[in-house]
N, C-alpha and C positions, 0 to 999 in steps of 0.2 A: 573336568577341570581340577582333577586332584593335584595337578602341578601347582596351582595357585594355593591350595590348602597346605601342600607340603612346605611351601615357602613360609606361610604364616606359622605353621606348627613349629618350625625351627627358630624363626626370628622373633615371633610374637609381635606385639604392637609397640610402637614408639620410635620408629625410624622414618626418615624422609622417603619420599617417593622413589628417588634415585636408588636407594638401597634395595627396595623391593624389586625395582626394575632389573637391577643387576643380578639379584638372586633368582629372579624369574628366568632370566636368560640362561643362567647356569642350570636351572632345573629343566628347562625345555631341552637343552642340549643333552642332559642326563637321560631324559625320557625319549631321546632320539626323535623329537618333533622338529620339523623344519620351521624356521621363523626368520623374519626380517625385523630388525630393530630400528626404530626411528625412521620408518619409511615415510616418504613425502608424497603428497598428491597435489598437483598444481591446481590453482584456482584461476580460471580463464575469464577474461572479459574482452569481447570483440577480438577473439583469437590471440590475445596477449596474456601471458601469465602475469597476474597482478599480485599473487601471493601463493603460499603453500600451506597445506595442513601437514603436520607431522604426527603420525600415530606412534604410540609406544611400541606395539608389536603387531605384526601380521603373522598369524600362526597357521601353518599348513596351507598357505595360499588361499585361505578362505575366511578366517575370523580375525577381525580387528580387536585387539585387547588394549584397553586403557587402564592404567594403574592409578588409583587415587588413595589418599590417606585422610582419615577423619572420622567423625561420628555419624554423619548422615550423607545420603546420596542426594545431591542437589539437582534441581531441574536443569541447571546450566551444564552439568556433566552429561545428561541425557541429550540435550540439544547439541552439545559438542559431538557426541557419538553419531547422531543423526546427520549432522553436517559432514562428518567424515565419510559416512556411508553414501551420501548423495554425491560426493566428489569422487568416489571410487566405484569399482564395479562389484563391490561386495554388498551382501545384504544382512550380515550378522556382525554385531559388535558385542563384546562383553566388557562391562565395567567391573573391575575388581577393586572393591573398596575395603581397605585394611582398617579395621576398627578395633577398639579395645576388647570388644566381645568376640572378635573373629573376622573372617572374611565374608563379605556380602557380595554376591555376584548378581548383576542385573543384565539380562539379555535385552538388546535393542535390535529390532528387526524392521527392515523396510522392504 
């Protein structure tokens, strides 16, 4: 995940999530990694789509990446990643938390 650290090393802390997301998209392209941005997964009830989850990134058709900004990794972020994984066919999500001290990455596996 050096691509996440590259973004932090250049931008440092203090930006909104959308800034880090856009920079991460630029870095993924630069690293020649395939990705989809803001990919949606339908939530079905009785064969009807009742809502959708939107993930920040799907990298290399295998890893869901969610970008967060703040001082700590909340349980709600982990629960969100688990929900995304359950609705998709993927088993690994990375939470990239941009903090004043650097980037913290939490792997979530189901």
